[in-house]
C-alpha positions as CSV (number, residue, x, y, z in Angstrom):
1,X,-4.0,9.9,13.7
2,X,-2.5,8.7,16.9
3,X,-1.3,5.2,17.9
4,X,-4.0,3.1,19.6
5,X,-3.9,0.1,21.9
6,X,-4.6,-2.2,19.0
7,X,-1.5,-1.0,17.3
8,X,0.8,-2.7,19.9
9,X,-0.1,-6.3,18.9
10,X,-0.1,-5.2,15.3
11,X,3.5,-4.0,15.6
12,X,4.5,-7.4,17.0
13,X,2.6,-9.2,14.3
14,X,4.4,-7.1,11.7
15,X,7.7,-8.2,13.1
16,X,6.6,-11.9,13.0
17,X,5.4,-11.5,9.4
18,X,8.7,-9.9,8.5
19,X,10.5,-12.9,10.0
20,X,8.4,-15.3,7.9
21,X,8.6,-13.3,4.7
22,X,12.4,-12.9,5.0
23,X,13.0,-16.5,6.3
24,X,14.7,-15.2,9.4
25,X,16.1,-17.9,11.7
26,X,14.1,-18.5,15.0
27,X,16.8,-17.1,17.3
28,X,17.1,-13.9,15.3
29,X,13.3,-13.5,15.2
30,X,13.2,-13.9,19.0
31,X,15.7,-11.1,19.3
32,X,13.7,-8.9,16.9
33,X,10.6,-9.5,19.0
34,X,12.5,-8.6,22.2
35,X,13.9,-5.4,20.8
36,X,10.5,-4.4,19.3
37,X,8.9,-5.1,22.7
38,X,11.4,-2.7,24.4
39,X,10.6,-0.1,21.7
40,X,6.9,-0.4,22.5
41,X,7.4,0.7,26.1
42,X,9.0,4.0,25.1
43,X,7.2,5.0,21.8
44,X,5.3,8.2,21.6
45,X,1.6,7.0,21.5
46,X,0.5,10.5,20.3
47,X,2.4,9.9,17.0
48,X,0.8,8.1,14.0
49,X,1.4,4.4,13.8
50,X,3.6,4.6,10.7
51,X,6.0,6.9,12.5
52,X,6.3,4.4,15.4
53,X,6.8,1.6,12.9
54,X,10.0,3.1,11.7
55,X,12.0,1.8,14.6
56,X,10.5,-1.7,14.2
57,X,11.9,-2.0,10.6
58,X,15.2,-0.5,11.7
59,X,15.5,-3.3,14.1
60,X,14.7,-5.9,11.4
61,X,17.2,-4.3,9.0
62,X,19.9,-4.2,11.7
63,X,19.5,-7.8,12.9
64,X,19.3,-9.2,9.4
65,X,22.3,-7.1,8.2
66,X,20.2,-5.9,5.2
67,X,19.6,-2.2,4.6
68,X,16.8,-3.2,2.2
69,X,15.5,-6.6,3.5
70,X,12.4,-6.4,1.3
71,X,14.4,-5.9,-1.9
72,X,13.5,-9.2,-3.5
73,X,9.9,-9.0,-2.3
74,X,9.6,-5.6,-3.9
75,X,11.1,-6.8,-7.2
76,X,8.7,-9.7,-7.3
77,X,5.7,-7.4,-6.6
78,X,6.7,-5.0,-9.3
79,X,7.2,-7.9,-11.8
80,X,3.7,-9.3,-10.9
81,X,2.2,-5.9,-11.4
82,X,4.1,-5.3,-14.7
83,X,2.7,-8.5,-16.0
84,X,-0.8,-7.1,-15.4
85,X,0.1,-3.7,-16.9
86,X,-1.0,-4.4,-20.6
87,X,-4.3,-6.0,-19.5
88,X,-5.0,-3.2,-17.1
89,X,-4.1,-0.5,-19.7
90,X,-6.5,-2.1,-22.1
91,X,-9.3,-2.1,-19.5
92,X,-8.7,1.6,-19.0
93,X,-8.5,2.5,-22.7
94,X,-11.7,0.6,-23.6
95,X,-13.7,1.9,-20.6
96,X,-16.4,4.6,-21.3
97,X,-14.6,6.8,-18.8
98,X,-10.8,6.0,-18.7
99,X,-10.1,8.3,-15.7
100,X,-12.8,6.5,-13.7
101,X,-11.3,3.1,-14.5
102,X,-7.7,4.3,-13.8
103,X,-8.7,5.6,-10.4
104,X,-10.3,2.4,-9.5
105,X,-7.4,0.2,-10.7
106,X,-5.0,2.4,-8.7
107,X,-7.0,1.8,-5.6
108,X,-7.1,-1.9,-6.3
109,X,-3.3,-1.9,-6.5
110,X,-3.3,-0.8,-2.8
111,X,-3.9,-4.4,-1.8
112,X,-0.1,-4.9,-2.3
113,X,1.0,-4.3,1.2
114,X,3.3,-6.7,3.1
115,X,3.2,-4.4,6.1
116,X,-0.4,-5.4,6.7
117,X,-0.8,-8.9,5.2
118,X,1.6,-11.5,3.9
119,X,-0.6,-12.7,1.1
120,X,-3.1,-11.1,-1.3
121,X,-5.1,-11.9,-4.4
122,X,-3.9,-9.2,-6.8
123,X,-5.6,-10.8,-9.9
124,X,-8.9,-11.1,-8.1
125,X,-8.7,-7.6,-6.7
126,X,-8.3,-6.0,-10.1
127,X,-10.9,-8.2,-11.7
128,X,-13.6,-6.9,-9.3
129,X,-12.5,-3.3,-8.8
130,X,-14.2,-1.7,-11.7
131,X,-17.7,-2.6,-10.4
132,X,-16.9,-2.7,-6.7
133,X,-18.8,-0.5,-4.2
134,X,-16.6,2.2,-2.7
135,X,-17.3,3.4,0.9
136,X,-16.2,6.8,-0.4
137,X,-16.1,7.8,-4.0
138,X,-15.8,11.6,-4.6
139,X,-15.3,11.3,-8.3
140,X,-17.2,14.4,-9.5
141,X,-15.2,16.5,-7.0
142,X,-12.0,14.9,-8.2
143,X,-12.7,15.6,-11.8
144,X,-13.6,19.2,-11.0
145,X,-10.3,19.7,-9.1
146,X,-8.3,18.0,-11.9
147,X,-9.7,20.2,-14.6
148,X,-8.6,23.2,-12.7
149,X,-5.1,21.9,-11.9
150,X,-2.1,22.4,-14.2
151,X,0.0,19.8,-12.3
152,X,-0.4,17.2,-9.7
153,X,1.6,16.0,-6.6
154,X,1.1,12.2,-6.3
155,X,2.4,10.7,-3.1
156,X,3.3,7.0,-3.7
157,X,2.9,4.1,-1.3
158,X,4.2,0.6,-2.2
159,X,6.7,-0.6,-4.8
160,X,4.6,-3.0,-6.9
161,X,1.5,-0.8,-6.5
162,X,3.5,2.0,-8.3
163,X,2.8,0.2,-11.6
164,X,-0.9,0.9,-11.1
165,X,-0.1,4.5,-10.0
166,X,1.6,4.8,-13.4
167,X,-1.6,3.9,-15.1
168,X,-3.5,6.6,-13.2
169,X,-0.7,9.1,-13.9
170,X,-1.1,8.4,-17.7
171,X,-4.8,9.0,-17.4
172,X,-4.5,12.3,-15.6
173,X,-3.0,14.0,-18.7
174,X,-1.2,16.5,-16.5
175,X,2.4,17.0,-15.4
176,X,3.0,14.9,-12.2
177,X,5.5,14.9,-9.4
178,X,5.6,11.5,-7.9
179,X,6.8,11.4,-4.3
180,X,8.8,8.4,-3.0
181,X,10.4,7.4,0.3
182,X,13.8,8.7,1.1
183,X,15.2,5.2,1.6
184,X,14.1,1.6,2.0
185,X,11.3,0.9,4.5
186,X,9.2,-2.3,4.3
187,X,8.1,-2.6,0.6
188,X,7.4,1.2,0.3
189,X,8.4,2.8,-3.0
190,X,11.8,4.3,-3.4
191,X,13.2,6.1,-6.4
192,X,14.8,2.9,-7.6
193,X,11.5,1.0,-7.2
194,X,9.6,3.8,-9.0
195,X,12.0,3.6,-12.0
196,X,11.5,-0.2,-12.2
197,X,7.8,0.4,-12.3
198,X,8.2,2.9,-15.2
199,X,7.2,6.0,-13.3
200,X,10.2,8.0,-14.6
201,X,8.7,7.8,-18.1
202,X,5.4,9.5,-17.0
203,X,6.3,11.7,-14.0
204,X,9.1,13.6,-12.3
205,X,10.2,11.5,-9.3
206,X,10.8,13.5,-6.1
207,X,11.8,12.3,-2.6
208,X,10.1,13.1,0.7
209,X,13.5,12.6,2.3
210,X,12.1,10.2,4.9
211,X,12.6,6.5,5.5
212,X,9.1,6.2,6.9
213,X,5.9,4.4,5.6
214,X,4.1,7.7,5.7
215,X,4.6,11.5,5.7
216,X,5.9,13.7,8.5
217,X,5.8,17.1,7.0
218,X,7.9,18.6,9.8
219,X,10.7,16.2,8.9
220,X,10.4,16.1,5.1
221,X,12.8,18.0,2.8
222,X,12.2,21.7,2.2
223,X,11.7,20.9,-1.5
224,X,9.0,18.4,-0.8
225,X,7.2,20.7,1.7
226,X,7.2,23.4,-1.0
227,X,5.7,21.0,-3.5
228,X,3.1,20.0,-0.9
229,X,2.1,23.6,-0.2
230,X,2.1,24.7,-3.9
231,X,0.4,21.7,-5.6
232,X,-3.0,22.6,-7.0
233,X,-4.0,18.9,-6.5
234,X,-2.6,16.2,-4.2
235,X,-3.3,12.5,-4.6
236,X,-2.1,10.4,-1.6
237,X,-1.9,6.6,-2.0
238,X,-2.1,4.1,0.8
239,X,-3.3,3.8,4.4
240,X,0.1,4.8,5.9
241,X,0.0,8.2,4.1
242,X,-3.6,8.7,5.3
243,X,-2.7,7.9,8.9
244,X,0.2,10.4,8.9
245,X,-1.5,13.2,6.9
246,X,-4.8,13.1,8.9
247,X,-6.1,15.6,9.8
248,X,-4.8,17.3,6.7
249,X,-4.1,21.0,6.6
250,X,-5.3,21.2,3.0
251,X,-7.5,19.3,0.5
252,X,-6.0,15.9,-0.3
253,X,-7.6,13.0,-2.3
254,X,-6.8,9.8,-0.4
255,X,-6.8,6.5,-2.3
256,X,-6.6,3.4,-0.2
257,X,-8.2,0.2,1.1
258,X,-9.2,0.2,4.8
259,X,-6.8,-2.4,6.2
260,X,-7.2,-2.4,10.0
261,X,-9.8,-1.9,12.7
262,X,-8.2,1.3,14.0
263,X,-8.6,3.1,10.7
264,X,-12.0,1.5,10.2
265,X,-13.2,2.8,13.5
266,X,-11.6,6.2,13.0
267,X,-13.5,6.7,9.7
268,X,-16.6,4.9,10.7
269,X,-16.3,2.7,7.7
270,X,-16.1,-1.1,7.2
271,X,-12.9,-3.0,7.2
272,X,-11.8,-3.7,3.6
273,X,-13.7,-0.7,2.4
274,X,-12.3,1.1,-0.7
275,X,-11.8,4.8,-0.3
276,X,-11.3,7.6,-2.9
277,X,-11.9,11.0,-1.7
278,X,-11.1,13.8,0.8
279,X,-11.2,13.7,4.6
């Protein structure tokens, strides 16, 4: 995907939300907005929005003096998700099709995204997800591909959401490599965040090598690119990964909630729609 006109005000709104979430003083927030505005005049609009967002969050980190300004927010999100883990695990185990339930709960976890919204109803989201209508639900194809795969590459998205990724990984019953960001960016999952979510107990954690809320294959580590090319099955979580991996050069199962009008229009699907399938 490329950056669209609507992405420009979204970038500024992300900076404002960052200021409110991080309790940045008004003068510093104004400076962040000025610096972000200058960035908007020079960004490559042919690049995906997550790639252009990197500089935005570098500005926030620089002016707050924090290399991981969302650290406490990520820890809180992970703790909230861990509190729901036993209940979610029980729902999966008692469902007539545990894999079906685990996939849906993993998509439901994608609501945890401070880059798009500063509040969400996690409890309500998971309560409704098992019976919700999906705008794309390629479950039969997914099962077919999983049965033929001896391992899975799972590209993670956000920190707290990783707890629900863990539930899906457990249901896959295959060896999994779980890909994380190469460093802190918004509330995206890093190796440290993945370990706090318990991912290290169910998968091998690997790094993309990028501090970016998405995937730029040309800039990822050689090791990650090899995993991407060799994986018999790839699961990609989150809208940011979808934006940067589309159009894909191989089959990928994308799991996310449609969170903005640009992606909604690109897919021809409604805003808020739940997506599990290929593109």
